[in-house]
matplotlib code that plots the C-alpha trace (Angstrom):
import matplotlib.pyplot as plt

x = [52.2, 50.4, 47.3, 47.2, 44.2, 42.5, 42.8, 41.1, 38.5, 37.7, 37.8, 35.9, 32.3, 32.3, 31.8, 34.2, 36.9, 35.8, 36.0, 39.0, 41.0, 39.6, 39.3, 35.5, 32.7, 29.6, 26.3, 25.7, 23.2, 23.6, 26.2, 24.9, 27.4, 26.1, 23.5, 25.7, 25.6, 27.1, 30.3, 33.3, 35.9, 35.8, 37.9, 39.1, 36.8, 39.7, 42.3, 40.1, 42.7, 41.4, 41.1, 38.6, 37.3, 33.3, 33.6, 35.4, 32.3, 29.9, 26.8, 27.8, 24.8, 26.8, 25.9, 28.8, 30.2, 32.4, 34.9, 36.9, 40.1, 41.5, 43.6, 47.3, 49.0, 45.9, 45.4, 47.6, 47.1, 47.9, 47.5, 44.5, 44.4, 41.8, 38.8, 40.6, 40.2, 43.0, 41.6, 43.5, 42.8, 42.6, 44.0, 44.7, 47.8, 48.0, 46.6, 46.5, 42.8, 41.1, 39.0, 37.8, 38.7, 40.0, 38.4, 39.1, 35.8, 34.8, 32.5, 34.9, 38.1, 40.1, 38.4, 39.3, 36.1, 37.1, 34.4, 34.5, 32.7, 30.6, 31.5, 35.0, 34.5, 33.8, 32.7, 34.1, 31.0, 33.0]
y = [82.0, 81.2, 79.1, 75.6, 75.2, 72.9, 75.5, 78.1, 75.3, 75.3, 79.1, 80.5, 79.7, 77.6, 81.2, 82.5, 80.3, 80.2, 84.0, 84.2, 81.4, 80.7, 84.1, 83.4, 86.3, 86.3, 87.1, 90.8, 92.1, 89.1, 90.6, 91.4, 94.5, 96.2, 98.4, 99.3, 102.6, 102.4, 104.5, 102.3, 99.8, 97.3, 94.1, 91.2, 88.5, 86.3, 87.5, 90.7, 93.7, 96.7, 97.6, 100.1, 103.5, 103.3, 107.0, 105.7, 103.4, 104.6, 103.1, 102.3, 100.6, 97.2, 94.7, 94.9, 96.9, 100.0, 102.0, 105.0, 103.9, 101.6, 102.5, 102.9, 99.7, 97.1, 96.2, 95.2, 95.3, 92.6, 92.6, 90.1, 88.7, 85.8, 85.1, 87.0, 90.3, 92.6, 94.0, 94.7, 92.4, 93.6, 91.5, 91.6, 92.8, 90.7, 87.2, 87.5, 86.7, 87.7, 90.7, 91.9, 94.2, 97.8, 100.0, 103.7, 104.6, 105.7, 108.8, 110.9, 112.5, 109.6, 108.1, 104.6, 102.0, 99.1, 96.5, 94.1, 91.1, 91.3, 88.1, 88.7, 91.8, 91.9, 95.3, 97.0, 99.5, 102.6]
z = [140.3, 137.2, 137.2, 135.4, 133.1, 135.6, 138.3, 135.9, 135.0, 138.7, 139.7, 136.6, 135.4, 132.0, 130.5, 131.8, 131.2, 127.1, 127.0, 129.3, 128.6, 125.0, 123.6, 123.1, 122.9, 125.0, 123.1, 122.5, 125.2, 127.8, 130.4, 133.7, 134.1, 130.6, 132.1, 135.7, 136.2, 139.7, 140.8, 141.3, 139.2, 136.9, 137.4, 136.1, 136.7, 136.4, 138.9, 140.6, 139.2, 138.4, 134.8, 134.0, 136.1, 136.0, 134.6, 131.4, 130.6, 127.9, 125.8, 122.4, 121.8, 120.6, 123.2, 125.4, 127.9, 126.4, 127.8, 126.3, 128.7, 131.1, 134.2, 133.1, 132.9, 133.5, 129.9, 127.4, 123.4, 121.2, 117.5, 116.6, 113.2, 113.8, 111.6, 108.7, 110.6, 111.8, 115.3, 118.7, 121.5, 125.1, 127.8, 131.5, 132.2, 135.4, 134.3, 130.6, 130.6, 127.1, 127.8, 124.5, 121.8, 121.2, 118.3, 117.1, 116.8, 120.5, 120.9, 123.5, 123.3, 123.4, 120.2, 121.6, 122.6, 124.6, 123.7, 126.9, 127.3, 130.6, 131.8, 131.9, 134.7, 138.0, 139.6, 143.3, 143.9, 145.3]

ax = plt.figure().add_subplot(projection="3d")
ax.plot(x, y, z, "-o")
ax.set_aspect("equal")
plt.show()
């Protein structure tokens, strides 16, 4: 059952709400999971859905956690033309929360860079 915006405001921190529900962006180099190197699974901080395996994470130097792939069916992609730019938005497939954007400049074989707001993520250690 979908949550109301009031329920989301009660569940999330103000920063998480601004990012996940209002499509905001956290300041670069501020996220607690940016430098995490532990093995496990990154999850949506809104609903707890598994999103990215830890072995898909790489250092992009952008200031946000970056991944070269998502778990199958975990992330929906949507064209985003806000702010006069042409980008692809990454959205949690389970709760619809804004995670970040996907770019075609990744350094691995996938060629993808999922640039994800750290506050939109939780982490489940393996």
